[in-house]
TORGU-857400 format. One record per residue (C-alpha): residue in three letters; x, y negated, z. Coordinates in steps of 0.02 Angstrom, whole numbers, plus 32768, in hexadecimal, padded with zeros to 4 digits. Example, Ala and Ser with C-alpha at 12.3 -4.5 7.8 and 13.67 -1.06 7.14 Angstrom:
residues 2
Ala826780E18186Ser82AC80358165
//
This chain:
residues 828
Met7D14972E7783Asp7CCF972576D0Pro7C19974E76E8Gly7C1E97A37642Asp7C8B982D768CAla7C2C9830772EAla7B99984A76CDGly7BD598F2767BAsp7C299928770EPro7C0E98D677B4Ala7C85992E7824Ala7D0B9926779EGly7CEA987677A9Ala7CDF9860785DArg7D8A98BA786EArg7DEE983E77FDCys7DA897B1786AThr7E1C976478EEGly7D9E97427979Gln7D3297C879C9Asp7CE4986A7981Pro7C33986B7985Leu7C17992079A0Leu7C9C990D7A33Leu7C1E988A7A6FLeu7B9398E87A63Gln7BD8997E7AAEThr7BF899137B4ALeu7B4698B87B59Gln7B10997B7B53Thr7B6899A17BF4Leu7B4099027C4CTrp7A67991A7C08Ser7A6B99C67C5CThr7A98997D7D10Arg7A0098F27CDFGlu7A83985B7D15Arg7A3F97DD7CCDGln7A9397427CF5Gln7B4897A77CE3Leu7AEE97F07C33Arg7ADC97407C14Glu7B8796EF7C1DGlu7BE2977B7BD2Ala7B6697747B2DTrp7B7E96BF7B2BArg7C3996D67B3FGly7C45973E7AB6Phe7BEE96D47A3BAla7C5996507A44Ala7CF096D77A1BLeu7C9897177985Asp7CDA96B578E9Asp7C3996C1789FPro7BB496D47925Leu7B1996EC7899Ala7B6E97617832Gly7BB097C478D5Leu7AF597D97917Leu7ACB98237866Asp7B5398A47882Met7B0C98CB7924Leu7A5D98D97902Glu7A8E994C786ASer7AFB99C378D3Ser7A5799E6793DGln79D59A0278C9Gly79839AA978E0Arg79C19AB0798CArg793D9A2E79E3Gly78B79A7C7A61Glu78349A517AC0Gly783299C67B32Pro789E99287B42Ser7919991B7ACDLeu79D198F27AEBGlu79DE98B77A1FAla794298427A36Trp797D97ED7AC7Val7A2E97BF7A87Ser79DD976A79E1His799097147A60Gln7A2896E97AB6Leu7A7496BB7A19Gln79F1964779FDCys79F395DE7A85Trp7ABA95D77A81Leu7AB1958E79CFGln7A3895157A0BAla7AB194E57A93Gln7B5494D67A25Pro7B84943779B8Arg7BB294AC7913Pro7B52947D7886Asp7ACA94EE7831Pro7B0B95447782Ala7ACE94DB76F7Gln7A1F950476C1His7A1A95727615Ser7ADF95877632Pro7B1E961F75E9Arg7B59964B768FLeu7AAE963E76DFGlu7A5096947670Gln7AC197377672Leu7A9797197738Gln79E09713770AAla79E9979876A2Arg7A38981E7735Ala79C797BB77ACVal793297E87748Lys796198A7773DVal797998B377F2Leu78D2985D7818Thr787B98DC77ADGlu78AA99667814Ser78BE992278BCPro78249910794BPro77C2986A793DSer7826981479CCLeu78A4980E796CAla784C979A78DAAla784E96EF7952Pro78FF96E97972Leu793F971978AFAla78BD96A4786ASer790D961C78C3Ile79B4964678BCPhe79D59673780DGln793F95F977BCLeu78D49685778CGln785095FB7766Asp78B495D776C1Ala78EF9674769AAsp78A996D97612Arg7805970A7637Ser77E3978B75B8Cys782B980B7641Leu77E897C776C6Leu774797C87679Glu775A9884764CHis779198AB76F3Val76EB98447748His7675989F76C0Arg76D4995D7701Leu76B5992D77A6Tyr7602990C7782His75DC99A27724Glu76129A0C7798Gly759299D77828Arg760699627876Phe75A898D27867Arg75D3985F7914Glu7685987078D5Ala766F9841781DVal76029797784FMet7699977978F6Leu7725978C7844Gly76B8971677EBThr76AB96AB7869Thr775A968F78A4Leu77AA968377D7Lys771E9614779DLeu76CE96897717Gln7618965F773FPro760795FB76A1Glu763B96837639Leu75D497197685Asp751397247698Val74DD96EC7727Glu7433974B7730Lys749397EB7717Met750797D0779CSer747E978B7820Val73F0981E7804Pro745898A57868Leu7483982578FDLeu73DD97DB790ALeu7396989A7911Gln740098AB79A8Asp73C4980479FDLys747B97C579DCVal743B971379B5Ala74B396A47A07Leu754296F7799FVal74DE96CF78EEGlu74CD9621792CArg758D96167948Tyr75A49662788FVal753B95D5785BAla7570954778AFGly75BB94BA7858Phe756994F377AEPro74B894A0779BAsp74A2950C76F6Leu74A5959F7742Gln7456956F77DFArg73AE954F776FArg73C495FE7723Leu73C9964077D5Leu733095EC77FDAla72D4960F7768Leu730696C7778AMet72C096C4782CAsp723096637812Ser71EA96DB778BTrp71EE9769780BCys717B97067866Gln70E3970477D5Pro704397557802Gly703A980977D4Phe70FD982177E3Asp715098AE782EIle71FC98B4786FLys721599767860Asp7204995A77A3Val72AD991D77B9Ala72F4997B7845Arg72D19A1F77D1Gln734799CC774CTyr73C899CC77C2Pro73E69A7C7805Gln74949A6E7847Val745C99D478AEAla74739A32796CSer740099CF79FALeu7389997479AASer733798F07A19Leu72A098D079AAGlu722398A17A4DLys729898087A3ALeu725C97F17983Ser718F97E679A7Pro713F97637952Lys711C96FF79EBVal71C9970C7A3ELeu723196ED7980Ser71CA96507972Arg722796057A0AGln72C6963C79D5Val729095F4792CLeu724E9543796EArg72E8954D79DFLeu736E95547963Gln731B94D978ECGlu7308944E7966Gln73D3947E7994Phe740F946F78DBGly73A393CD78C3Met733C93FF7831Val72A293D67809Pro721394457848Ala71D49456779BLeu723D94D77799Cys71F495417810Pro712F955677D9His711596117823Ala716C95FB78B6Ala70F6954878F8Thr705895AB78BFGln708196377931Gln70B595AF79BCArg6FFE95687991Leu6FA8961979BBAla700996257A42Ala6FBF95807A83Leu6F2995B57A37Arg6F2396577AA5His6F6495D77B57Leu6EC795667B2ECys6E4B96077B25His6E91964C7BCELys6E7C95A67C1CArg6DBB95867BE4Phe6D7096317BE0Val6DDB96917C6CGlu6E0F960C7CE5Lys6D87957E7CB4Ser6E0C95137CDDLeu6DF094A27C45Ser6D4A94517BFFGln6CF3946F7B5CGlu6D1C93B67B29Asn6DD593CB7B3CTrp6DE494867B04Ala6D89943B7A5DAsp6E0493B77A51His6EA9940C7A5EVal6E6B94AF79F7Gln6E3094357962Gly6EE293EB7963Leu6F2594A3796AVal6ED294D97905Gly6ED49482786BHis6E9694B877C2Ser6EFD956377DFPro6E8C95EF7798Trp6EFF966D77F8Leu6EE396007896Gln6E2A95E8788DGlu6E3896AA7878Gln6E8396D57910Leu6E249653795ESer6D8D969B7934Gln6DD19750796DLeu6E0196E67A26Leu6D5696A77A3AThr6CF097577A14Ser6D78979A7AA3Leu6D6E97327B1CGly6CAF96FF7B17Asp6C0997467AF8Pro6BD4971A7A2DGly6B5396857A68Thr6BF096407ABDAla6C4D967A7A1EAla6BDA961E79BFArg6BC995947A01Cys6C7F95707A16Ala6C8F95A77944Leu6C02951B792BAsn6C4B94957990Leu6CF494AC7927Leu6CB194CF788DLeu6D0C95707878Pro6CC595CF77C7Glu6C5096437800Asp6C9696D07780Gln6D3B96E777E2Leu6CC296FE787DPro6C8897AE78A9Ala6BC697E0788DThr6B9297CE793FVal6BE297337950Ala6BA796E27892Ala6AFB972878BEGlu6AE796C6796DLeu6B3496377912Ser6AB8963B7880Arg6A39963B78FALeu6A7A95A27947Gln6A6F954178B4Leu69E2957B7887Gln69A195237931Gly69FC947E7901Arg6A5794577994Ala6AF7948979D8Ala6B0894D47A76Asp6B93946F7AB9Ala6B4D94307B48Asp6B0894E67B72Ser6BC0950A7B7CArg6BF9948D7C01Pro6C0694BB7CB9Asn6B89946B7D2BVal6BDA93E27D7BLys6B7793BC7DFBAsp6B7294787E26Met6C3794867E1FLys6C5B93D47E95Asp6C4E94057F27Gln6CCB94A37EFEHis6D59942D7EF1Tyr6DC093AA7F39Gln6D5393017F3ELeu6DA992527F3EPro6D7891FD7FDAIle6D8591467FADPro6CE090FA7F51Arg6CFC90EE7E8CGlu6D13902C7E7EAsn6DCA90417EF3Val6E1190987E55Tyr6E5990237DEBLeu6E9590347D47Leu6F288FA87D14Ala6F548F8A7C63Ser6F968EE67C59Arg70368E767CA1Glu6F9F8E047D15Asp6F478EAE7D5ALeu700E8ED87D92Ala702E8E317DCCArg6F628E347E2BHis6F878EED7E92Glu70558EBE7E9AGly70458E907F6AAla6FDC8F207F92Leu70388FA17F25Leu70E68F577F87Gln70A08F41803CPro712E8F91809CGln711C90188129Gln708F907F80C2Val7095912D8078Val705391337FCEGly703191DB7F6DVal707691C87EB9Asp704D923B7E0ELeu706592327D4EGlu6FEC927A7CCFTrp701D928C7C19Thr6FC192F47B8BPro700293A27B68Val706693D47ADCPhe706994847A8DVal70D2947479EFAla718D947179DBGly71EA93D579D2Gly715493737A36Arg719E931C7AEBPro710392FD7B5DArg70E7923B7B51Pro70BD91FE7C12Ser700491C57C01Leu6FE791657CB0Leu703691537D4FGln6FCA91717E02Val6FEE91107E99Ala6F77914C7F32Met6F9490F77FDDGlu6F2190E28064Gly6E5D90AF801DArg6E8390867F70Val6ED590D67EC5Phe6F3390647E4DLeu6F3C90BE7D7FPhe6FDD908A7D13Asp6F9D908F7C7FIle704C90A87C33Leu701990B87B80Ala6FCD90037B84Leu705C8FB87BF4Thr70F08FEF7B8EGln70AE8F9A7AE6Pro71268F4D7AA7Pro71A18FA37AFCAla72178F0A7B14Gly71728E9B7B45Gln715F8E3E7BE3Gly70D48EC57C13Ala715B8F647C09Gln71DB8EF47C66Ala71628ECA7CF9Phe71128F7C7CEBSer71D28FC07D0DGln720E8F4C7D80Leu715E8F6B7E00Val718790347DF5Ala725390167E0DGln722F8F927EA7Leu71AE901A7EE8Leu720F90BC7EE0Ser72A5906D7F24Asp724D8FFB7FC9Pro729690778054Ser7201904980C9Ile7175908E805AThr716191548059Lys714091927FA4Leu70F692387FB0Gly70E692B87F05Tyr70F293497EE3Gly717893817E57Met71A692BF7E6EAla724092CC7E21Gly71E993337D78Asp718392AF7D83Leu71EF920B7D80Gln725792697CF3Lys71E2925C7C80Leu71AC91B57CB3Gly726B91877C92Thr726791B67BD2Ser71D491607BB6Cys721090BD7C05Pro72C890A67BD8Ala72CD90297C5ALeu72A390B67CD2Ala732691297CA1His735191897D34Val72E6913F7DAFGlu72CF91F57E0FLys739A91C97E56Gln734D91247E93Val72D0915E7EF1Leu72D6912C7FB3Gly7259916A8034Gly722291DD7FB0Met71C8929D7FFBAsp71AF93127F7ALeu711B93897FE3Leu714994187F57Leu71EE94317FC4Val7190943E805BHis711594A38015Arg718F951E7FF7Gln71CB952280A1Met711E954780CCArg712A95DF8068Val71DA960E80B4Ala718A9612815BGly710496858131Met7083962A814FPro6FD39684816AThr6F6295FD8115Pro6E9C96318145Gly6E28961880A0Val6EB096558026Asp6E6C969E7F83Arg6F0297027F2CAla6EA497327E98Ser6E7996887E6AGly6F1896627E2CLeu6F2195CE7E8DArg6FDB956F7E79Gly703E94D17E9DLeu6FE294377EC5Ser6F42948D7EC5Leu6F8F95047F45Leu6FCC94A67FB6Val6F2594367FBFGln6ECE94E17FDAGln6F29951C8071Val6F2A947680B9Leu6EA594278098Gly6E2894D1807CThr6DEA94827FCFThr6E32949C7F15Leu6E5994197E97Asp6DEA94107E01Lys6E6D94167D77Thr6DEF94157CE7Gln6E2993737CA3Gln6EE693A77CB3Leu6F0193E47C03Ser6E9A93477BC0Asn6ED992CF7B3FTrp6F1A92387BB0Asp6F5491D17B13Arg6E9891CB7AEDArg6E58910F7B0DPro6E0490E27B68Leu6E0E917E7BEECys6D6891CF7C11Glu6D1491AE7CB3Glu6D38926D7CF3Gln6DFD925A7CABLeu6E1391B97D2AIle6DAB92077DD6Tyr6E1992A37DA6Ala6EC2922E7DA7Ala6E9D91CD7E3EAla6E6F92667EA9Asp6F1192BB7E67Ala6F5C92457EC3Tyr6F0A92377F53Cys6F0092D97F94Leu6FB792C27FAALeu6F999238803EGlu6F0492BD8097Val6F929348807CHis701392E080DDGln6F9E92B1815EAla6F6593678197Leu700D938E818ACys703A930C8209Arg6FA693388277Glu6FC193F58298Pro707C941A825AAla707294B182C1Arg6FDE94F38267Phe704E94F881CFHis71119537821ELeu713394878218Ser717293FA8292Gly71A6935D82A7Asp72009314820ELeu71B19341817DAla722E92ED8104Gly72B69386814BSer7240940780FBGln727C93CD8057Arg732B93F88077Pro735494BA807EArg737594FB8129His74309531812EArg74BB94D38193Glu75149445814CArg75C2943A810APro763293D28138Gly7632931A80D5Thr75879350808CGln750A92C2807EGlu745C92BE8067Pro740692557FCAPro73DA91BC7FFAGly732091CA7FE3Leu732092658062Arg738B91F880CFGlu7320917280F0Ala729691E880D0Ser72BC92228174Ala72E9918E81EESer722A914481BEPro71C6915F825CArg7142919781DAGln7191921C8199Val715292DC81E5Pro7175938F8200Val721793DD81D5Ala720E94A181ECVal71E494E4829AAla72829522830FGlu72C895C782ABAla729B9633833CThr71C8961E831EIle71F9963B825CPro71EE971B824BArg728C97488210Val729D97B7816EPro7317983E8161Ala7361982080B6Arg736C98DF808DThr729998D180ADPhe728A9843803EArg726A98937F94Val725198497EE9Val726398657E37Cys72BD97E17DBEAsp729997CB7D0DAsn732D97C97CA2Met735F970C7C94Leu738697127D70Gln743897807D5DGly748D97007DC6Leu73FA97047E49Ala73F697C17E42Arg74B097CF7E76Ser74B797367EECLeu742097AB7F42Arg7465985C7F36Cys74FF97F17F91Leu74A797CE800AGly74599866802CVal73B698597FCFAsp733A98E67F67Ala734498A07ECBHis730D98F77E2DVal732298A67D83Leu72DA98CB7CE0Gly733999197C62Ser736598C37BB7Ser72E4991A7B5AGlu725898F67BE5Asp71CA98867BCCHis71C598137C5AArg711898687C7FArg716A98EA7CADAla719598847D52Ala70D6987B7D8AGlu70C599397D60Val717D995F7DC8Ala712F98D97E64Arg708F99237E67Leu70D499DC7E7BGlu715F99BB7EE7Gly711A99227F58Arg718F98A77F14Ile718E97F87F06Ile71A697A87E3FLeu723497427E3AThr721297007D7ESer726C96777CFBGly72C397137C5DGln73C2979E7C03Pro73E398217C74Tyr744F984D7CF1His745698FF7D19Thr751B991E7D24Ala74DE99517DD3Cys748F99CD7E11Asn7427998A7EADSer745D9A197F1AAsp749499F17FCFGln74F49A967FECTyr759F9AA27FE7Leu76369B148030Lys76D39AC68065Val77749B0C801FSer78239AF98061Arg78A19ABB7FD6Asp790C9B457FEEMet785C9BBA7FDAMet784F9B5B7F37Lys78FA9B777EF1Gln78E39C377F13Leu781E9C377EC5Met787A9BDE7E19Trp78F19C3D7E1CLeu78809CF37E20Ser780D9C977D95Ser78959C647D24His78F09D017D37Gln78649D8A7D4DGlu78689E317CCFGly77FC9E8A7D31Pro77879EAC7DE1Trp77E59E477E67Thr780D9E887F1DSer782C9E617FD5Gly78CC9EA87FAEAsp79009E557EF6Lys78D59DAF7F58Ala79469DD38008Thr79E09DF17F8CHis79D39D4F7F4ASer79B59CE17FEDGln79979D1380ADGlu79819C5E80CDArg78F49C3F814AGln785E9BC28128Glu78579B4081B3Pro77FE9A9E81AFGly78A29A2F81A4Pro78AA998881E6Ala7815990581D4Pro780598AD8136Glu787998018123Glu77E497718160Ala779096FE80C7Pro77B1965280C1Gly773E96038156Gly776C969681C3Ser76BE97008175Thr76F197CF815DHis7676984D8138Asp767498FC813AArg75F8996880D4Pro759699E8816CCys75C49A808110Arg76189B118136Trp76C19B6D80FBLeu76BF9BEA806CGln76B19C9B80BEAla76DE9D4B8052Ala76159D6F8042Asp75FF9CDA7FE3Leu766D9D137F4FCys764C9D957ECCAla76949E397ED7Glu76CA9E377E2FMet77059D8A7E06Pro774A9CFF7E73Asp77049C7A7E14Met764C9CC17E3ALeu75E79C9C7EDCAla757E9D1C7F11Asn74F19CCA7ED2Gly751D9CE27E16Thr75699C317E14Arg76159C067DB8Leu76839B9B7E0AGln76C09B247D7CLeu776C9B397DC5Ala77AD9B067D19Arg77809A597D12Val77FB9A417DBBPro789799E37D6BAla79369A447DC4Gly796499AA7DF6Val790499827E60Leu79319A227ECDArg79CE99CD7F03Thr796B991D7F31Pro79C198EE7FE8Gly795998EC8055Leu78D099598008Arg789599DA8081His77D89A24804DPhe777C9A357FB6Tyr76BB9A4C7FC0Cys76619AD47F2DCys75A59AA57F05Thr75569B467F10Arg74CD9B267E7ACys752A9AD97DF7Gly75E89B227E34Lys76279A7B7E2BVal76D19A457E85Phe76CF99B47EEATrp776999457F54Asp77A598C07F96Gly77D9984F7F0DSer782D97A17F0DHis777097547EEFLeu773C97937FACGly775F96EC7FFCArg7700969E7F74Val7678970B7F86Ala767B97078046Thr767996488045His75EF963F7FD0Phe757F969D8057Arg75E7964D80F5Asp753596328134Val74F196BC811ALeu757C97408152Glu759796C781F4Ser74E896D18239Ala74C5979281F7Pro74DC980D828CGly7582985582A9Pro75BC98DD8238Cys759799978246Glu762999F6828CPro76709A748213Ser76559B208227Pro76E59B868274Ala776E9BA281F3Pro77539C5881DDSer77BE9CF08223Pro78589D3281D8Ala77FB9DDE81B4Gly77719D7C8157Ser77E79D0B80E7Ser784D9DA980AAPhe77B89DDA803F
//
């Protein structure tokens, strides 16, 4: 076939071919497309491609003949283009020579088709006709036209597919998408183009500068719909910028404003710790604050405002004096107090510190003499105490300390490893022992720790121990993945979760105190709290101060005392027998599954204690009474909870995470937080059951209705009775489930419209594919009375049932369905 003739008159060119007519092939495929028989459709398409003299020109003939007739929904033309792309990849046929006259003619036609087609055709056409090498002027003109029509997403996607990014303005293309919180699409747009990545970072970082108002940018794009400006607040945007800076491998200097916003967030956190929670000493607070503020006038001003808002003028003045904040940036009341302090010639640093003696009795106290706390900082220290550390059949508490990191790109570096045993605590100075990294001290330290953790006869207690050991592995290469080599380990964090699951009434718990983690466990079990004022101290500074050493020793030794208390009175904490078992989720074991070695060895040890008491003693909570509110990152969890019948409220995409607290307080829900929403389900548990025949009638009436409908209208189309029908086929594993809902009645439907319930909810009948009504074995549909969505037992029912098999098999038997409506009731 002559490409020139085909380009001028596609139909005539096709008729002169000895092979199949492309338009006849398209007609055949259109017939099969309506039946939704995809396998037969694919086989016919591939046979047709093979019969065409020129499949590339034939595709263009088909696409050109279909222009102007494409509607909404899945496109046959896009499907055919994709199938031809797959067919060509599977054939040994050579591609047209690059820059050949024939290819250039085909590319010119393909570009014209592309400019008049939906976005779904861009990728297959670009691949089939090598449009990256075509005349880019027409393609760029089309991208600009899409942009000016307000079709920003299409413009960016087309530019990405055709590799046009270097010839487009990255700021211009990105801004509308960023305003709509489509950061992921912008990331793909600049992927592989370092210069564009730098310009994107510079743009986003400029939005983080102090005093910038994103609304000024939004006003320049009135055609942008669905703005998500709450995602572009300096706090949120700075996290995105710093994430991209690390992902792109760019230097931090490219993002100065985002780094400043991050430091401001850290300042707020530290001020809250110091002045609200009072869990941070003045010395440690000042140490961190000085490092964050540096010589930045803006951060100094923000700190002055924070001090004024969180404390009285005297406290703010003392802090300003100690931190050498410029007096001209302080509020008048604070500046006056500062002048008074300067005249007195003394800093009131000591006045702002808590009275240690008065607070001593309020917290957990290390119950061993100070001389029994050993700091190990050399290979000789390790050798001297190796025998005590590796003594078989003992129980030890393991903990780790590191200096917190408040800036992007930083990684916490473990500084101190604590190992507590009966009557003694050993503090491993990791910084001293691992320098130089390949030295004898580092080797001795790694070997000793690995031997301790892998000895199944030594019970290792921790709280979130796996996370601590992962950090240790990143600092000591010889201990990489050491958390997977632990034998005889017992994580009290998992035991603590089981205690909370059991709903243990714990005397003396102050829920307003904000206790959490190990501090909460110590309070619940030992009746006292941990002093955490040194937790955020500088653990990299040498020598460590006395307060740090005592804090570190107490943090590890309390694990021993908690463990002993749980062993003495397991029933008090709803635990019994095997404490190691409390680390495992409470569900049936699947065939072929094995416990991790550490847990298996732990449960075999006679020193291991309580696992959950007999389940009969634990109060059951019906799924529907378990009411939660999930933030907009827990979409998967919310979906699973709803499948199990839990009343799960999910925040919308535009709702701030603080909204979860409001919902929880107003509706009595439990907050489940972690942060994009799953809001395609309405969380209703009220459904109406509809037979397949009734669904056919409703769909027919909905699509053919021209006026009010009556019972006579309905009766003329079908006199079939609505019946329950046989039970659904069993899912794999023998699990079946039938929703306890009633049958659709005449009174449930609006008298004027067949697709609307009497409560005003419109049934989403148009979203039910016609082919579903022909599914063998399908008997019932379920209509949600709140959102109108229609559900049925799909092909994935077995997979879902298998996923929740334990729950479904242990749940009470399904409720009997309501009796089928009488003939009079079904005639409407």
